[in-house]
C-alpha positions in Angstrom: 39.5 -70.5 275.0 41.7 -72.7 272.8 43.4 -71.8 269.6 44.9 -74.3 267.2 47.8 -72.8 265.2 49.4 -74.6 262.3 53.1 -73.9 262.1 55.3 -73.7 265.3 58.1 -71.9 263.5 59.4 -68.5 264.2 56.4 -66.5 262.9 54.0 -68.9 264.6 55.7 -68.6 268.0 57.0 -65.0 267.7 53.9 -63.4 266.2 50.6 -65.3 266.1 51.1 -67.5 269.1 52.2 -64.5 271.2 49.2 -62.4 270.2 46.7 -65.2 270.9 48.3 -66.1 274.2 48.1 -62.4 275.3 44.5 -62.4 274.3 43.8 -65.2 276.7 43.9 -68.3 274.5 45.6 -71.6 275.3 47.7 -72.1 272.1 48.1 -75.5 270.6 50.7 -75.6 267.9 50.5 -78.2 265.1 53.8 -79.0 263.4 55.7 -81.8 261.8 59.0 -81.0 263.4 59.2 -83.8 266.0 61.8 -82.2 268.2 60.0 -78.8 268.3 56.7 -80.5 269.1 58.1 -82.5 271.9 59.9 -79.5 273.4 56.7 -77.4 273.4 54.8 -80.3 275.0 57.4 -80.6 277.7 57.9 -76.9 278.5 54.5 -75.5 277.8 56.1 -72.1 277.4 58.8 -70.1 275.5 60.4 -66.7 275.3 59.9 -64.0 272.7 62.5 -61.3 272.7 61.9 -57.8 271.2 64.7 -56.4 268.9 64.8 -53.0 270.7 67.1 -51.1 273.0 65.6 -52.7 276.1 65.6 -56.2 274.5 62.4 -56.9 276.4 61.8 -60.7 277.0 58.1 -61.8 277.0 57.3 -65.2 278.5 54.6 -67.0 276.5 52.8 -69.6 278.6 49.8 -71.9 278.4 51.0 -73.5 275.1 51.4 -77.0 273.9 51.8 -78.9 270.6 50.5 -81.8 268.6 52.4 -83.6 265.8 50.9 -82.8 262.4 52.0 -86.1 261.1 49.0 -87.8 262.9 45.8 -87.0 261.0 43.5 -88.2 263.8 45.2 -85.9 266.4 44.9 -83.0 264.0 41.2 -83.6 263.3 40.4 -83.9 267.0 42.3 -80.7 267.7 40.3 -78.8 265.0 37.1 -80.3 266.4 37.9 -79.0 269.9 39.4 -75.6 269.0 37.7 -72.2 269.4 39.9 -70.7 266.7 42.2 -72.1 264.0 45.1 -70.1 262.5 48.0 -70.8 260.2 51.5 -69.5 259.5 52.9 -72.3 257.3 53.5 -70.6 254.0 50.9 -70.4 251.3 52.4 -73.5 249.4 51.8 -75.7 252.5 48.1 -74.8 252.8 47.0 -77.8 250.6 48.9 -80.1 253.0 47.1 -79.0 256.2 43.7 -78.8 254.5 42.8 -82.5 254.9 43.2 -82.3 258.7 41.1 -79.2 258.9 38.4 -80.8 256.7 38.3 -83.8 258.9 38.1 -81.7 262.0 35.2 -79.6 260.5 33.3 -82.8 259.7 33.8 -83.9 263.3 32.6 -80.6 264.7 29.5 -80.7 262.5 28.7 -84.2 263.5 29.0 -83.2 267.2 27.0 -79.9 266.7 29.9 -78.1 268.2 30.2 -74.3 268.1 30.9 -72.5 264.7 34.6 -71.9 263.9 36.8 -69.2 262.4 39.8 -70.3 260.4 42.4 -67.5 259.6 45.4 -68.1 257.3 48.1 -65.6 258.4 50.2 -65.9 255.3 52.0 -63.5 253.0 49.4 -63.9 250.3 46.3 -62.1 249.0 43.3 -64.1 250.0 45.2 -66.7 252.0 42.1 -67.8 254.0 40.0 -67.9 250.9 42.7 -70.2 249.3 42.7 -72.4 252.4 38.9 -72.6 252.3 39.0 -73.9 248.7 41.5 -76.6 249.7 39.4 -77.6 252.7 36.1 -77.6 250.8 37.6 -79.9 248.1 37.9 -82.5 250.9 34.2 -82.2 252.0 31.1 -83.7 250.5 28.5 -81.5 248.8 26.2 -81.9 251.9 29.1 -81.0 254.3 30.0 -77.9 252.2 26.5 -76.6 252.4 26.5 -77.0 256.2 30.0 -75.6 256.5 28.9 -72.4 254.8 26.8 -71.7 258.0 29.2 -73.4 260.4 32.6 -72.1 259.5 34.2 -68.9 258.2 37.5 -68.2 256.6 38.1 -64.5 257.0 41.1 -63.2 255.1 43.9 -61.5 256.9 47.0 -59.3 256.4 50.0 -59.9 258.8 53.1 -57.9 259.2 56.1 -58.5 261.5 59.8 -59.0 260.7 61.0 -62.3 262.2 64.6 -62.9 261.1 66.5 -66.2 261.1 67.1 -67.2 264.7 70.5 -67.9 266.3 69.7 -68.9 270.0 70.9 -71.6 272.3 67.3 -72.1 273.3 65.5 -73.6 270.2 62.2 -72.2 271.4 63.3 -68.6 271.9 62.3 -66.2 269.1 63.5 -62.6 268.4 61.0 -60.3 266.6 60.8 -56.6 265.9 58.5 -54.6 268.2 56.2 -53.5 265.3 53.4 -55.8 264.3 50.1 -55.6 262.4 47.4 -58.2 262.1 44.3 -57.1 260.1 41.3 -59.3 259.6 38.3 -58.7 257.2 35.4 -58.2 259.6 32.9 -58.6 256.8 33.8 -62.3 256.5 33.2 -63.1 260.2 30.3 -65.1 261.4 27.5 -63.1 263.1 28.2 -62.4 266.8 31.9 -63.3 266.5 34.1 -62.1 269.4 36.9 -59.6 268.7 40.4 -60.7 269.6 42.6 -58.2 271.4 45.7 -57.4 269.2 43.8 -57.8 265.9 42.6 -54.8 263.8 39.3 -55.5 262.1 38.3 -53.7 258.9 35.5 -54.0 256.4 37.2 -54.9 253.1 40.7 -56.2 253.4 42.2 -55.8 249.9 43.5 -52.3 250.4 45.3 -53.3 253.6 46.7 -56.5 252.1 48.0 -54.7 249.1 49.3 -51.8 251.2 51.4 -54.3 253.2 52.4 -56.5 250.2 53.3 -53.5 248.0 55.2 -51.6 250.7 56.7 -54.0 253.2 57.2 -57.0 251.0 58.1 -55.1 247.9 60.6 -52.9 249.7 62.1 -55.8 251.6 62.7 -57.9 248.5 64.2 -55.0 246.6 66.6 -54.5 249.5 67.5 -58.2 249.5 68.1 -58.5 245.8 70.2 -55.4 245.5 71.9 -56.3 248.8 72.8 -59.7 247.2 73.9 -57.9 244.0 76.3 -55.6 245.9 77.5 -58.3 248.2 75.8 -57.5 251.5 74.9 -60.3 253.9 72.2 -58.4 255.9 69.3 -56.1 255.1 70.6 -53.7 257.7 74.0 -53.6 255.9 72.3 -53.1 252.5 70.1 -50.3 253.7 73.1 -48.5 255.2 74.2 -48.2 251.5 72.8 -44.9 250.2 72.2 -46.0 246.6 70.4 -49.2 247.7 68.3 -47.4 250.2 67.3 -44.9 247.5 66.3 -47.8 245.1 64.1 -49.3 247.9 62.5 -46.0 248.6 61.8 -45.3 245.0 60.2 -48.7 244.5 58.0 -48.1 247.5 57.0 -44.7 246.1 56.0 -46.3 242.8 53.8 -48.8 244.6 52.5 -46.0 246.8 51.3 -44.1 243.8 49.3 -47.2 242.8 47.8 -47.6 246.3 46.9 -43.9 246.5 45.2 -43.9 243.1 43.4 -47.2 243.5 42.2 -47.1 247.1 42.3 -43.4 247.9 44.9 -43.6 250.7 45.9 -40.2 251.9 49.2 -39.3 250.1 50.9 -37.7 253.1 49.8 -40.5 255.4 51.1 -43.1 253.0 54.4 -41.3 252.8 54.6 -41.5 256.6 53.9 -45.2 256.3 56.7 -45.7 253.8 59.0 -43.8 256.2 58.0 -46.1 259.1 58.7 -49.2 257.0 62.2 -47.8 256.0 62.9 -47.3 259.7 62.0 -50.9 260.4 64.4 -52.1 257.7 67.4 -50.3 259.4 66.5 -51.4 263.0 70.0 -51.6 264.6 68.8 -54.3 267.1 67.7 -56.6 264.3 70.0 -58.7 262.1 68.0 -59.9 259.0 69.8 -61.9 256.4 69.6 -61.1 252.7 69.4 -64.8 251.9 66.3 -65.2 254.1 64.4 -62.1 252.7 65.3 -62.9 249.1 64.6 -66.6 249.3 62.0 -68.2 246.9 62.4 -65.7 244.0 60.1 -67.7 241.8 57.2 -67.0 244.1 58.2 -63.4 244.5 58.4 -63.0 240.7 54.9 -64.5 240.1 52.1 -62.5 238.6 50.2 -62.0 241.8 53.1 -61.1 244.1 55.1 -58.1 245.3 56.9 -57.0 242.1 54.9 -58.0 239.1 51.5 -57.3 240.4 52.1 -53.6 241.4 54.2 -53.1 238.3 51.4 -54.2 236.0 48.9 -52.1 238.0 51.1 -49.1 237.8 51.5 -49.5 234.0 47.8 -49.8 233.6 47.3 -46.6 235.5 50.0 -44.8 233.5 52.3 -44.6 236.5 56.1 -45.1 236.7 57.5 -48.6 237.0 61.3 -48.1 236.6 62.3 -49.2 240.1 59.8 -52.1 240.2 61.3 -53.5 237.0 64.8 -53.0 238.4 63.7 -55.1 241.3 62.5 -57.8 238.9 65.9 -57.7 237.1 67.8 -57.9 240.4 65.6 -60.9 241.4 66.7 -62.7 238.3 70.3 -62.1 239.4 69.7 -63.6 242.8 72.1 -66.6 242.2 72.1 -68.1 245.7 73.2 -71.7 245.3 71.5 -72.6 248.6 68.1 -71.5 247.3 66.4 -74.2 245.1 64.2 -71.6 243.3 67.2 -69.3 242.6 69.1 -72.3 241.2 66.1 -73.1 238.9 65.9 -69.6 237.6 69.6 -69.6 236.8 69.2 -72.9 235.0 66.4 -71.5 232.9 68.3 -68.4 232.1 71.0 -70.7 230.5 68.5 -73.1 228.9 65.6 -71.0 227.6 67.2 -67.5 227.7 66.3 -64.3 229.4 63.0 -63.6 227.6 61.8 -67.1 228.1 62.6 -67.0 231.8 60.9 -63.7 232.4 57.7 -64.9 230.5 57.8 -68.3 232.4 57.9 -66.8 235.9 56.1 -63.5 235.6 53.5 -64.5 233.0 54.3 -61.3 231.1 54.5 -61.6 227.3 57.7 -60.6 225.6 56.0 -57.8 223.7 54.8 -56.1 227.0 56.7 -52.9 228.0 57.2 -54.3 231.6 58.9 -57.4 230.2 61.1 -55.3 227.9 62.1 -53.0 230.7 63.0 -55.8 233.1 65.0 -57.6 230.4 67.0 -54.4 229.5 67.7 -53.6 233.1 68.8 -57.2 233.7 71.3 -56.9 230.9 72.6 -53.6 232.2 73.0 -55.0 235.8 74.7 -58.1 234.5 77.1 -56.2 232.3 77.9 -53.7 235.2 78.8 -56.6 237.4 81.0 -58.5 235.0 
Protein backbone atom coordinates (compact mmCIF):
# COMPACT_ATOMS: atom_id res chain seq x y z
CA UNK A 1 0.00 0.00 0.00
CA UNK A 2 1.31 3.44 -0.95
CA UNK A 3 0.35 6.77 0.61
CA UNK A 4 1.20 10.09 -1.00
CA UNK A 5 1.51 12.80 1.63
CA UNK A 6 1.75 16.49 0.69
CA UNK A 7 4.05 18.29 3.12
CA UNK A 8 7.29 16.77 4.43
CA UNK A 9 7.53 19.23 7.29
CA UNK A 10 7.52 18.47 10.99
CA UNK A 11 3.83 17.58 11.18
CA UNK A 12 4.00 15.52 7.99
CA UNK A 13 6.97 13.48 9.20
CA UNK A 14 6.28 13.49 12.93
CA UNK A 15 2.56 12.77 12.83
CA UNK A 16 0.86 11.73 9.59
CA UNK A 17 3.84 9.97 8.02
CA UNK A 18 4.55 8.12 11.26
CA UNK A 19 0.96 6.88 11.65
CA UNK A 20 0.74 5.76 8.02
CA UNK A 21 4.11 4.01 8.14
CA UNK A 22 3.08 2.14 11.28
CA UNK A 23 -0.14 1.14 9.51
CA UNK A 24 1.90 -0.57 6.79
CA UNK A 25 2.04 2.10 4.08
CA UNK A 26 5.02 3.10 2.01
CA UNK A 27 4.93 6.88 2.47
CA UNK A 28 5.86 9.14 -0.43
CA UNK A 29 6.25 12.76 0.64
CA UNK A 30 5.64 15.58 -1.83
CA UNK A 31 7.37 18.83 -0.94
CA UNK A 32 8.98 21.83 -2.63
CA UNK A 33 11.98 21.95 -0.28
CA UNK A 34 14.72 20.59 -2.54
CA UNK A 35 17.15 19.65 0.25
CA UNK A 36 14.47 17.89 2.29
CA UNK A 37 13.23 15.92 -0.72
CA UNK A 38 16.73 14.78 -1.68
CA UNK A 39 17.53 13.72 1.88
CA UNK A 40 14.35 11.65 2.16
CA UNK A 41 15.05 10.02 -1.21
CA UNK A 42 18.60 9.21 -0.14
CA UNK A 43 17.93 7.88 3.37
CA UNK A 44 14.42 6.44 2.93
CA UNK A 45 14.01 6.72 6.71
CA UNK A 46 14.00 9.21 9.59
CA UNK A 47 13.62 9.32 13.38
CA UNK A 48 10.70 10.56 15.45
CA UNK A 49 11.53 11.23 19.11
CA UNK A 50 8.79 11.41 21.74
CA UNK A 51 8.91 14.30 24.23
CA UNK A 52 8.61 12.12 27.32
CA UNK A 53 10.72 10.91 30.21
CA UNK A 54 12.04 7.97 28.19
CA UNK A 55 12.66 10.08 25.05
CA UNK A 56 11.64 7.07 22.94
CA UNK A 57 13.10 7.13 19.41
CA UNK A 58 10.96 5.64 16.63
CA UNK A 59 12.60 4.72 13.34
CA UNK A 60 10.27 5.45 10.39
CA UNK A 61 11.28 3.44 7.33
CA UNK A 62 9.97 2.68 3.85
CA UNK A 63 9.63 6.36 2.95
CA UNK A 64 10.75 8.44 0.00
CA UNK A 65 9.89 11.79 -1.60
CA UNK A 66 9.09 13.59 -4.82
CA UNK A 67 9.59 17.25 -5.64
CA UNK A 68 6.27 19.09 -5.72
CA UNK A 69 7.71 21.58 -8.21
CA UNK A 70 7.32 19.01 -10.99
CA UNK A 71 3.60 18.67 -11.90
CA UNK A 72 4.02 15.51 -13.98
CA UNK A 73 5.69 13.69 -11.07
CA UNK A 74 2.98 14.83 -8.67
CA UNK A 75 0.17 13.74 -11.01
CA UNK A 76 1.78 10.33 -11.53
CA UNK A 77 2.22 9.88 -7.77
CA UNK A 78 -1.47 10.67 -7.21
CA UNK A 79 -2.40 8.25 -9.98
CA UNK A 80 -0.42 5.45 -8.32
CA UNK A 81 -1.32 6.12 -4.67
CA UNK A 82 -3.70 4.10 -2.52
CA UNK A 83 -4.25 7.11 -0.25
CA UNK A 84 -3.51 10.85 -0.44
CA UNK A 85 -3.09 13.02 2.66
CA UNK A 86 -1.95 16.58 3.30
CA UNK A 87 -0.41 18.66 6.09
CA UNK A 88 0.60 21.84 4.30
CA UNK A 89 -1.55 24.53 5.91
CA UNK A 90 -5.01 25.39 4.69
CA UNK A 91 -3.71 28.38 2.70
CA UNK A 92 -1.52 26.07 0.59
CA UNK A 93 -4.35 23.72 -0.43
CA UNK A 94 -5.12 25.72 -3.62
CA UNK A 95 -1.49 25.28 -4.70
CA UNK A 96 -1.48 21.48 -4.43
CA UNK A 97 -4.95 21.07 -5.95
CA UNK A 98 -3.79 21.17 -9.62
CA UNK A 99 -1.49 18.17 -9.14
CA UNK A 100 -4.22 16.22 -7.36
CA UNK A 101 -6.71 17.08 -10.12
CA UNK A 102 -4.29 15.91 -12.83
CA UNK A 103 -3.61 12.74 -10.88
CA UNK A 104 -7.33 12.01 -10.50
CA UNK A 105 -7.80 12.50 -14.22
CA UNK A 106 -5.00 10.00 -14.88
CA UNK A 107 -6.53 7.48 -12.47
CA UNK A 108 -9.92 7.73 -14.10
CA UNK A 109 -8.41 7.37 -17.56
CA UNK A 110 -6.65 4.21 -16.40
CA UNK A 111 -9.68 2.86 -14.50
CA UNK A 112 -7.52 2.63 -11.39
CA UNK A 113 -8.95 1.97 -7.93
CA UNK A 114 -11.01 4.66 -6.16
CA UNK A 115 -9.10 7.08 -3.92
CA UNK A 116 -9.50 8.80 -0.55
CA UNK A 117 -7.96 12.26 -0.15
CA UNK A 118 -7.71 13.47 3.47
CA UNK A 119 -6.60 17.00 4.34
CA UNK A 120 -5.04 16.92 7.83
CA UNK A 121 -5.17 20.64 8.51
CA UNK A 122 -6.12 22.87 11.42
CA UNK A 123 -9.34 23.89 9.71
CA UNK A 124 -13.00 23.01 9.74
CA UNK A 125 -13.84 21.07 6.58
CA UNK A 126 -10.26 20.97 5.28
CA UNK A 127 -10.87 18.06 2.92
CA UNK A 128 -14.09 19.66 1.70
CA UNK A 129 -12.14 22.84 0.93
CA UNK A 130 -9.48 20.83 -0.92
CA UNK A 131 -12.16 19.03 -2.93
CA UNK A 132 -13.56 22.38 -4.10
CA UNK A 133 -10.10 23.47 -5.27
CA UNK A 134 -9.53 20.15 -7.04
CA UNK A 135 -12.95 20.07 -8.71
CA UNK A 136 -12.38 23.58 -10.04
CA UNK A 137 -9.60 22.04 -12.14
CA UNK A 138 -11.74 19.22 -13.57
CA UNK A 139 -14.18 19.27 -16.46
CA UNK A 140 -17.89 18.80 -15.78
CA UNK A 141 -17.67 15.22 -17.07
CA UNK A 142 -14.64 14.49 -14.87
CA UNK A 143 -16.38 15.92 -11.81
CA UNK A 144 -19.40 13.67 -12.36
CA UNK A 145 -17.16 10.62 -12.53
CA UNK A 146 -14.97 11.78 -9.65
CA UNK A 147 -18.04 11.83 -7.40
CA UNK A 148 -18.06 8.03 -7.67
CA UNK A 149 -14.33 7.60 -7.96
CA UNK A 150 -12.85 9.73 -5.17
CA UNK A 151 -13.82 10.80 -1.67
CA UNK A 152 -12.55 13.69 0.44
CA UNK A 153 -13.45 12.77 4.04
CA UNK A 154 -12.91 15.58 6.53
CA UNK A 155 -10.55 15.03 9.44
CA UNK A 156 -9.55 16.49 12.79
CA UNK A 157 -5.89 16.16 13.80
CA UNK A 158 -4.16 16.94 17.05
CA UNK A 159 -0.50 16.62 18.02
CA UNK A 160 1.88 19.27 19.34
CA UNK A 161 4.93 19.46 17.09
CA UNK A 162 7.23 22.30 18.20
CA UNK A 163 9.90 24.09 16.18
CA UNK A 164 12.79 21.67 15.81
CA UNK A 165 16.43 22.13 16.81
CA UNK A 166 18.31 18.98 15.73
CA UNK A 167 21.61 18.30 14.03
CA UNK A 168 19.78 15.78 11.84
CA UNK A 169 17.40 17.80 9.62
CA UNK A 170 15.03 14.82 9.29
CA UNK A 171 14.63 14.09 13.00
CA UNK A 172 11.37 15.31 14.54
CA UNK A 173 10.36 15.65 18.19
CA UNK A 174 6.64 15.32 19.00
CA UNK A 175 4.52 14.95 22.10
CA UNK A 176 3.35 11.39 22.87
CA UNK A 177 -0.36 12.32 22.57
CA UNK A 178 -2.05 12.35 19.18
CA UNK A 179 -5.55 12.15 17.77
CA UNK A 180 -6.55 11.70 14.13
CA UNK A 181 -10.31 11.54 13.60
CA UNK A 182 -11.92 10.94 10.18
CA UNK A 183 -15.58 11.29 9.17
CA UNK A 184 -16.63 7.72 8.37
CA UNK A 185 -19.84 8.89 6.70
CA UNK A 186 -17.76 10.46 3.89
CA UNK A 187 -15.81 7.31 3.04
CA UNK A 188 -16.38 5.29 -0.12
CA UNK A 189 -18.30 2.02 0.35
CA UNK A 190 -16.08 -0.83 1.50
CA UNK A 191 -13.17 1.42 2.46
CA UNK A 192 -10.46 -0.14 4.63
CA UNK A 193 -9.92 1.29 8.11
CA UNK A 194 -6.40 2.51 8.87
CA UNK A 195 -4.83 1.62 12.22
CA UNK A 196 -4.18 4.77 14.26
CA UNK A 197 -7.20 6.66 12.89
CA UNK A 198 -10.42 7.04 14.90
CA UNK A 199 -13.52 6.94 12.67
CA UNK A 200 -16.74 8.72 13.62
CA UNK A 201 -20.08 9.43 11.95
CA UNK A 202 -20.33 13.22 11.87
CA UNK A 203 -17.06 15.06 12.43
CA UNK A 204 -18.11 18.60 13.31
CA UNK A 205 -18.37 18.02 17.09
CA UNK A 206 -14.86 16.54 17.16
CA UNK A 207 -13.35 19.23 14.94
CA UNK A 208 -14.84 21.99 17.06
CA UNK A 209 -13.91 20.22 20.30
CA UNK A 210 -10.27 20.16 19.18
CA UNK A 211 -10.29 23.65 17.65
CA UNK A 212 -12.11 25.28 20.57
CA UNK A 213 -10.07 23.51 23.26
CA UNK A 214 -6.55 22.77 22.04
CA UNK A 215 -6.17 25.58 19.51
CA UNK A 216 -8.06 28.19 21.52
CA UNK A 217 -6.15 27.39 24.71
CA UNK A 218 -2.83 27.22 22.90
CA UNK A 219 -3.19 30.62 21.24
CA UNK A 220 -4.41 32.31 24.43
CA UNK A 221 -1.31 30.93 26.16
CA UNK A 222 0.86 32.24 23.31
CA UNK A 223 -0.64 35.72 23.16
CA UNK A 224 -0.56 36.28 26.91
CA UNK A 225 2.85 34.62 27.02
CA UNK A 226 4.06 37.21 24.51
CA UNK A 227 2.29 40.00 26.40
CA UNK A 228 4.10 39.09 29.63
CA UNK A 229 7.45 38.44 27.94
CA UNK A 230 7.68 34.65 27.99
CA UNK A 231 9.50 32.85 25.19
CA UNK A 232 7.92 29.39 25.59
CA UNK A 233 4.45 28.03 26.19
CA UNK A 234 5.83 25.97 29.08
CA UNK A 235 7.20 29.13 30.71
CA UNK A 236 3.93 31.00 30.18
CA UNK A 237 1.84 28.16 31.60
CA UNK A 238 4.03 28.06 34.71
CA UNK A 239 2.71 31.56 35.41
CA UNK A 240 -0.44 31.20 37.54
CA UNK A 241 -2.43 34.14 36.12
CA UNK A 242 -1.74 33.08 32.51
CA UNK A 243 -2.64 29.46 33.24
CA UNK A 244 -5.90 30.67 34.80
CA UNK A 245 -6.72 32.82 31.75
CA UNK A 246 -6.13 29.82 29.46
CA UNK A 247 -8.27 27.54 31.60
CA UNK A 248 -11.11 30.06 31.79
CA UNK A 249 -11.07 30.54 27.99
CA UNK A 250 -11.28 26.76 27.53
CA UNK A 251 -14.13 26.60 30.03
CA UNK A 252 -16.02 29.20 27.99
CA UNK A 253 -15.57 27.18 24.81
CA UNK A 254 -16.42 24.03 26.77
CA UNK A 255 -19.77 25.48 27.76
CA UNK A 256 -20.50 26.05 24.05
CA UNK A 257 -19.52 22.49 23.12
CA UNK A 258 -21.58 20.93 25.92
CA UNK A 259 -24.64 22.97 24.99
CA UNK A 260 -24.36 22.52 21.20
CA UNK A 261 -23.28 18.90 20.94
CA UNK A 262 -24.29 17.31 24.23
CA UNK A 263 -20.77 16.41 25.36
CA UNK A 264 -20.80 15.11 28.93
CA UNK A 265 -19.82 18.05 31.16
CA UNK A 266 -17.58 16.01 33.48
CA UNK A 267 -15.89 14.20 30.60
CA UNK A 268 -15.21 17.49 28.86
CA UNK A 269 -13.73 18.93 32.05
CA UNK A 270 -11.36 15.94 32.07
CA UNK A 271 -10.52 16.65 28.42
CA UNK A 272 -9.63 20.25 29.32
CA UNK A 273 -7.43 18.97 32.15
CA UNK A 274 -5.65 16.62 29.71
CA UNK A 275 -4.99 19.50 27.31
CA UNK A 276 -3.63 21.71 30.09
CA UNK A 277 -1.26 18.89 31.09
CA UNK A 278 -0.05 18.71 27.49
CA UNK A 279 0.72 22.43 27.49
CA UNK A 280 3.05 22.07 30.51
CA UNK A 281 4.86 18.94 29.29
CA UNK A 282 8.35 19.42 30.83
CA UNK A 283 9.99 17.43 28.03
CA UNK A 284 8.63 19.72 25.31
CA UNK A 285 9.85 23.22 24.51
CA UNK A 286 7.28 25.02 22.38
CA UNK A 287 7.97 28.61 21.40
CA UNK A 288 5.40 31.35 21.92
CA UNK A 289 6.33 32.79 18.51
CA UNK A 290 5.44 29.51 16.77
CA UNK A 291 2.11 28.99 18.53
CA UNK A 292 1.05 32.62 18.14
CA UNK A 293 2.13 33.03 14.52
CA UNK A 294 -0.37 34.04 11.83
CA UNK A 295 -2.69 36.08 14.09
CA UNK A 296 -4.79 37.24 11.13
CA UNK A 297 -5.86 33.66 10.48
CA UNK A 298 -6.43 33.04 14.17
CA UNK A 299 -8.61 36.14 14.47
CA UNK A 300 -10.76 35.24 11.47
CA UNK A 301 -14.49 34.63 11.82
CA UNK A 302 -14.27 30.86 11.45
CA UNK A 303 -11.30 30.23 13.69
CA UNK A 304 -10.42 29.50 17.33
CA UNK A 305 -11.30 32.78 19.06
CA UNK A 306 -14.05 34.54 17.13
CA UNK A 307 -16.10 31.49 16.15
CA UNK A 308 -16.60 30.16 19.71
CA UNK A 309 -17.07 33.68 21.08
CA UNK A 310 -19.91 34.38 18.64
CA UNK A 311 -21.47 31.00 19.36
CA UNK A 312 -21.23 31.59 23.11
CA UNK A 313 -22.81 35.02 22.73
CA UNK A 314 -25.64 33.55 20.68
CA UNK A 315 -26.27 30.95 23.37
CA UNK A 316 -26.23 33.50 26.17
CA UNK A 317 -22.94 32.18 27.57
CA UNK A 318 -19.88 34.00 28.88
CA UNK A 319 -17.20 35.33 26.53
CA UNK A 320 -14.94 37.44 28.79
CA UNK A 321 -11.80 35.33 28.36
CA UNK A 322 -12.32 34.68 24.66
CA UNK A 323 -12.51 38.41 23.98
CA UNK A 324 -9.45 38.87 26.19
CA UNK A 325 -7.69 36.40 23.91
CA UNK A 326 -8.74 38.45 20.90
CA UNK A 327 -7.39 41.60 22.54
CA UNK A 328 -4.09 39.91 23.35
CA UNK A 329 -3.83 38.67 19.75
CA UNK A 330 -4.04 42.27 18.56
CA UNK A 331 -1.09 43.05 20.85
CA UNK A 332 1.03 40.25 19.38
CA UNK A 333 3.57 42.66 17.89
CA UNK A 334 6.13 40.13 16.69
CA UNK A 335 8.28 41.88 14.05
CA UNK A 336 9.23 38.51 12.52
CA UNK A 337 5.60 37.59 11.80
CA UNK A 338 4.25 39.25 8.61
CA UNK A 339 0.63 38.95 9.78
CA UNK A 340 1.45 40.53 13.15
CA UNK A 341 3.25 43.36 11.36
CA UNK A 342 0.19 43.91 9.14
CA UNK A 343 -2.15 44.09 12.15
CA UNK A 344 0.09 46.64 13.88
CA UNK A 345 0.15 48.75 10.71
CA UNK A 346 -3.65 48.66 10.50
CA UNK A 347 -4.01 49.62 14.16
CA UNK A 348 -2.01 52.75 13.35
CA UNK A 349 -3.68 53.50 10.01
CA UNK A 350 -7.37 52.57 10.41
CA UNK A 351 -7.64 52.45 14.19
CA UNK A 352 -8.68 49.81 16.68
CA UNK A 353 -12.33 49.42 15.67
CA UNK A 354 -11.49 49.31 11.98
CA UNK A 355 -8.85 46.66 12.59
CA UNK A 356 -11.15 44.49 14.69
CA UNK A 357 -13.90 44.71 12.06
CA UNK A 358 -11.43 44.00 9.24
CA UNK A 359 -9.99 40.82 10.70
CA UNK A 360 -12.86 39.38 12.77
CA UNK A 361 -15.74 40.47 10.51
CA UNK A 362 -17.60 41.60 13.65
CA UNK A 363 -19.40 44.93 13.30
CA UNK A 364 -18.47 47.77 15.63
CA UNK A 365 -21.89 47.78 17.31
CA UNK A 366 -21.67 44.09 18.31
CA UNK A 367 -21.03 43.37 22.03
CA UNK A 368 -18.14 41.01 21.20
CA UNK A 369 -16.42 43.77 19.21
CA UNK A 370 -16.98 46.29 22.00
CA UNK A 371 -15.63 43.93 24.67
CA UNK A 372 -12.50 43.06 22.69
CA UNK A 373 -11.83 46.76 22.00
CA UNK A 374 -12.24 47.73 25.66
CA UNK A 375 -9.99 44.87 26.83
CA UNK A 376 -7.37 45.80 24.24
CA UNK A 377 -7.25 49.35 25.59
CA UNK A 378 -6.96 48.06 29.16
CA UNK A 379 -4.15 45.67 28.28
CA UNK A 380 -2.32 48.30 26.28
CA UNK A 381 -2.61 50.86 29.07
CA UNK A 382 -1.45 48.36 31.69
CA UNK A 383 1.64 47.58 29.64
CA UNK A 384 2.61 51.20 29.00
